[in-house]
VEXDREN-2710 file (C-alpha; in Angstrom, 1 decimal):
% VEXDREN-2710
k/r/px/py/pz
1/MET/0.0/0.0/0.0
2/ASN/2.8/2.4/0.9
3/TYR/4.6/1.4/-2.3
4/LYS/1.6/2.4/-4.4
5/LEU/1.3/5.7/-2.6
6/GLU/4.9/6.5/-3.2
7/ILE/4.6/5.7/-6.9
8/LYS/1.6/8.1/-7.1
9/ASN/3.5/10.8/-5.3
10/GLN/6.4/10.4/-7.7
11/CYS/4.1/10.6/-10.7
12/PHE/2.5/13.7/-9.3
13/LYS/6.0/15.3/-8.8
14/VAL/6.9/14.5/-12.4
15/GLN/3.7/16.0/-13.7
16/PHE/4.2/19.1/-11.6
17/LEU/7.8/19.5/-12.8
18/ASN/6.7/19.1/-16.5
19/ALA/4.0/21.7/-16.0
20/LYS/6.5/24.1/-14.4
21/VAL/8.9/23.6/-17.3
22/GLU/6.2/24.3/-19.8
23/LEU/5.2/27.5/-17.9
24/GLN/8.8/28.7/-18.0
25/LYS/9.1/28.1/-21.7
26/THR/5.9/29.9/-22.4
27/HIS/7.1/32.9/-20.3
28/GLN/10.4/33.0/-22.1
29/LEU/8.7/33.0/-25.5
30/LYS/6.5/35.9/-24.4
31/THR/9.4/37.9/-23.0
32/THR/11.7/37.3/-26.1
33/LYS/9.2/38.0/-28.9
34/GLY/10.4/40.2/-31.9
35/PHE/9.3/43.7/-33.0
36/SER/5.8/44.2/-34.1
37/LEU/4.9/45.5/-37.6
38/ILE/4.0/48.9/-36.2
39/GLU/7.4/49.1/-34.4
40/LEU/9.2/48.2/-37.6
41/THR/7.3/50.7/-39.6
42/VAL/8.1/53.5/-37.1
43/ALA/11.8/52.6/-37.0
44/VAL/12.0/52.5/-40.9
45/ALA/10.3/55.9/-41.1
46/ILE/12.7/57.5/-38.5
47/PHE/15.7/56.0/-40.3
48/SER/14.4/57.3/-43.7
49/ILE/13.9/60.8/-42.3
50/ILE/17.5/60.8/-40.9
51/ILE/19.0/59.7/-44.2
52/VAL/17.0/62.2/-46.2
53/SER/18.0/65.1/-43.8
54/ALA/21.6/64.1/-44.0
55/GLY/21.5/63.9/-47.8
56/SER/19.9/67.3/-48.0
57/ILE/22.6/68.8/-45.8
58/PHE/25.3/67.2/-47.8
59/ILE/23.9/68.5/-51.1
60/GLN/23.5/72.1/-49.7
61/ILE/27.1/72.0/-48.4
62/PHE/28.3/70.8/-51.8
63/ARG/26.4/73.5/-53.7
64/ALA/27.7/76.2/-51.3
65/GLN/31.3/75.0/-51.8
66/LYS/30.8/74.9/-55.6
67/GLU/29.4/78.4/-55.6
68/MET/32.2/79.8/-53.4
69/MET/34.8/78.2/-55.7
70/SER/33.1/79.7/-58.8
71/LYS/33.0/83.1/-57.2
72/GLN/36.7/82.9/-56.3
73/ILE/37.4/82.1/-59.9
74/LEU/35.4/85.1/-61.1
75/ILE/37.3/87.3/-58.6
76/ASP/40.7/86.1/-59.8
77/GLU/39.8/86.3/-63.5
78/GLY/38.1/89.7/-63.1
79/ARG/41.1/91.1/-61.2
80/TYR/43.6/89.9/-63.8
81/ILE/41.6/91.2/-66.8
82/MET/40.9/94.6/-65.2
83/GLU/44.5/95.1/-64.1
84/SER/45.7/94.1/-67.6
85/MET/43.4/96.6/-69.3
86/ILE/44.2/99.4/-66.8
87/LYS/47.9/99.0/-67.2
88/ASP/47.6/99.1/-71.0
89/ILE/45.2/101.9/-71.2
90/ARG/47.2/104.2/-68.9
91/MET/50.0/104.2/-71.5
92/GLY/47.7/105.1/-74.4
93/TYR/46.2/108.1/-76.1
94/LYS/43.9/108.9/-79.0
95/PHE/41.1/106.9/-77.5
96/SER/37.9/106.1/-79.4
97/ILE/35.1/103.5/-79.3
98/GLY/33.4/101.5/-82.0
99/THR/34.4/101.2/-85.7
100/VAL/33.9/103.3/-88.8
101/GLU/30.8/101.2/-89.6
102/ASN/29.5/101.4/-86.0
103/PRO/30.9/104.4/-84.1
104/THR/28.5/103.9/-81.2
105/ASP/29.7/100.4/-80.4
106/ASN/31.0/100.9/-76.8
107/THR/32.0/97.2/-76.5
108/ARG/35.2/98.1/-78.4
109/LEU/37.9/100.5/-77.3
110/ASN/40.6/101.7/-79.8
111/PHE/43.7/103.7/-78.8
112/THR/47.4/104.2/-79.6
113/ARG/50.0/103.2/-77.0
114/TYR/53.7/104.0/-76.4
115/ASN/55.9/100.9/-76.1
116/ASP/59.6/100.4/-75.8
117/ASN/59.8/98.4/-79.0
118/PRO/58.1/99.4/-81.3
119/LEU/57.7/102.9/-80.0
120/ILE/54.1/103.2/-81.1
121/SER/51.5/100.4/-81.5
122/THR/47.7/100.1/-81.8
123/GLY/45.7/99.2/-78.8
124/LEU/42.4/97.4/-78.9
125/TYR/40.0/95.7/-76.4
126/CYS/36.7/94.1/-77.4
127/ARG/34.4/91.2/-76.9
128/ALA/35.3/88.3/-79.2
129/ASP/33.9/85.0/-80.5
130/LYS/35.7/81.6/-80.4
131/ASN/37.5/82.6/-83.6
132/ASP/39.2/85.5/-81.8
133/GLU/37.2/88.0/-83.9
134/CYS/35.6/91.1/-82.3
135/ASP/31.9/90.4/-81.7
136/GLN/29.4/92.3/-79.6
137/ALA/27.9/89.0/-78.4
138/GLY/31.2/87.2/-77.9
139/ILE/32.0/85.5/-74.6
140/TYR/35.7/86.1/-74.7
141/LEU/37.8/89.3/-74.2
142/ALA/40.4/90.1/-76.9
143/LYS/43.1/92.7/-77.1
144/SER/45.4/93.8/-79.9
145/ASP/46.2/91.3/-82.6
146/ASN/43.1/89.3/-81.6
147/GLN/44.8/88.0/-78.5
148/ILE/42.4/86.4/-76.0
149/ILE/43.1/87.4/-72.4
150/SER/40.1/85.8/-70.7
151/SER/40.4/82.2/-69.7
152/GLU/38.1/79.2/-70.6
153/LYS/36.7/79.3/-67.0
154/VAL/34.6/82.4/-67.5
155/ASN/32.2/84.1/-70.0
156/ILE/32.3/87.8/-70.6
157/THR/28.6/88.7/-70.6
158/LYS/29.1/92.5/-70.6
159/LEU/32.0/94.8/-71.6
160/GLU/31.4/98.5/-72.1
161/PHE/33.7/101.6/-72.4
162/TYR/32.7/105.2/-71.7
163/LEU/35.0/108.1/-72.6
164/ASP/35.2/111.5/-70.8
165/LYS/37.1/113.9/-73.1
166/ILE/36.5/117.2/-71.1
167/ASP/40.1/117.5/-69.9
168/GLN/42.5/114.6/-69.5
169/PRO/40.8/111.5/-71.0
170/TYR/39.1/109.2/-68.6
171/ILE/37.9/105.8/-69.6
172/THR/35.3/104.0/-67.5
173/ILE/35.3/100.2/-67.9
174/ILE/32.3/98.0/-67.0
175/LEU/33.0/94.3/-67.0
176/VAL/30.6/91.5/-66.0
177/LEU/31.7/87.8/-65.8
178/GLU/30.0/84.5/-65.3
179/PRO/31.4/81.0/-64.8
180/ARG/31.4/78.7/-67.8
181/ASN/29.8/75.3/-67.7
182/TYR/27.9/76.0/-64.5
183/ARG/24.7/74.2/-63.7
184/GLY/22.0/76.1/-61.8
185/ILE/21.7/79.8/-61.1
186/LYS/25.0/81.2/-62.2
187/PRO/26.8/83.7/-59.9
188/SER/28.1/86.8/-61.7
189/LEU/30.7/89.4/-60.9
190/ARG/30.4/93.1/-62.0
191/LEU/33.5/95.2/-62.0
192/GLN/33.7/98.9/-62.8
193/ASN/36.8/101.1/-62.9
194/THR/37.7/104.6/-64.2
195/VAL/41.2/104.9/-65.7
196/SER/43.1/108.1/-66.5
197/GLN/45.7/108.6/-69.1
198/ARG/49.3/108.5/-67.8
199/CYS/51.6/108.8/-70.8
200/PRO/55.3/109.1/-70.0
201/LYS/55.8/111.8/-72.6
202/THR/55.3/115.4/-71.5
203/SER/54.5/116.9/-74.9
204/GLY/51.0/117.4/-76.3
205/ASP/51.3/114.2/-78.3
206/CYS/50.1/112.3/-75.3
207/TRP/46.8/114.0/-75.4
208/GLU/43.9/112.9/-77.5
209/LYS/43.7/114.5/-80.9
END
């Protein structure tokens, strides 16, 4: 009788332990379950917003850097062109604009300069086309002998000369440049300078006639 009772107790203990193990497994499954669909959707949305924001910031930085580099190129090219013209014009005389056919063309400046060798030569500044010929709609800047002085990095969009002949000749130069091969809204640089004649000779030959 005692033997049967002990067997029943052992069976009860085994069943109790099995039930306890099953409860522990069920609890582990509940506590280690994965993300729900809503949680995954929210996580993906937040991640997408972060990526898009970072990409937008990167693009803005890249554009700003590109614009700064283009403006620096314009400043360097504009300074070089303006200084070259000023240095040349100060040594000249007999200034005029345009041509015989178009005397009001203020995109072309004609003058005579004093050099060391030869002593006298013809000076010229004008907008030019890709064939180095003077053209009012040209994107290059040419000087005497059809020599291009603007680089391939910029376009000359405006070049005008104005003469003041009251006393000593004054030449006002207006120059506008834009970067070449630039996508988007192009930055531009406008330069203006007034140059006075400074001929080394003291005779009246240095004055416009």
